[in-house]
N, C-alpha and C positions, 0 to 999 in steps of 0.2 A: 184622710181617707174615710173616716167615719161619716163625715158630712156628705161626701160624694155617694156613699152607699145608701144613706138614708134618703137623699134627694132622688136617687134612681128608684128607690122603693116606693116613692109617691106614685109612680106610674105602673106599679106591679100589683096584680091581684094578691090578696092574702097578706101575711105578715112578713116583714123583713126584720131580722134581728142581727145586731152587731154586738159581739162580745168584746169587752175591754178587759185586759188583764190588770190595767191600772186606770183609775178614773181619769178622764180627760175633760177638756173644756166642753161645756154643755150648751153653748149658745144656739146651735142648730136645733136641738130638741126644744128649747124655750121658744124659738121663733116659729117652729112648726106648730107647736101647741097654740100659740097666739093666733095663727091663721086657721085653726080649727082641726088640725090633724090629731089623731089619737096616738100618743107616744107614751109608752110605759118604760120606766127605768127601775130595775131591781138589782140589789147587790148580787155579785157573782164572784166567787172565790174570796180571797182575803182582802183584796183592795180594789177589785174590779166591779164592773157593772154589765148588765145585759140591757141593751136599749132596743125596744121593739116598736116598730111603726106599722100601723095598719094601712095597707096600700089603697090607692085610688080614693082618697078622701075628698069631700067637698070643701075646698079651701075658700076662704073669704079674705080679700085684701083688707088691711086695716092700717091706721096711722101708727107709726112707730117713731120712737126717739132713739137714735143710735148713740149709745154712751161712748165716752172717751175710752181709748184702749189702754189698759193697765201696762201692757208691754212697752208701749211708746212713752208712757209716763215714768217708767223705771229710771231712765237716765237723769232727767231733771230732779226727780225726787231724791235719788241717791246723791247727786251733786249737792243738793241743798242740805243733806244730812251731814256732809263732811265740812261744810263752811259754817263756822259758828255764827249764830244770830240770823240765819237764813229762814225764810218762810216761803214755801212753795204751795200754790193752790192749783189743783187739777180739778176743774169743775166737771160734774156729770160723769165721773169715772165709773165704769162697769165693774163692780166688785161682788160677784157671786162666789160661792165657795170654791168653784173650780178656777177662778181667776185672781184670787187674792194671795197666792203663795208667797210672792216677793214681800208684800206688805206684812204678812204674818211673820215672816222670817226677820224682817227689819225690826218689828216690835220685840221679838224674842231677843234681839241683839241690843235692845235698849232705846230704839228710836222713839221719839215723841211724835206720834202720828194721830191725827184726828180725822174722823169720817163724819160727814154731815149729809143729811138727805138721802140716805141709802134707800134703794127701792129695787123691786124685781125688774 
């Protein structure tokens, strides 16, 4: 819903703000910034955020590399962790702070995970 509201805000004059009571995935905000939109994110409440988009920006198309989805990678990674001696490689996975929860939890449970070539 947040993405739909922010995308609608692109065509609206003034600012559009979405209040999250819990921080959620932030790939829409990242993509809008990449295209030139002004997006501000500030803490709100104990775990949430306020995401504000300035409407009617001049957007510019740019080349992007779409990373692999961590949700789709969850099944083969988890399967590899329960089979002794397994190695699973998921190239170009998108692991920003709002998308790495499963992998953080697996590490807390003792999983031996390595991340290479992390980028925004």
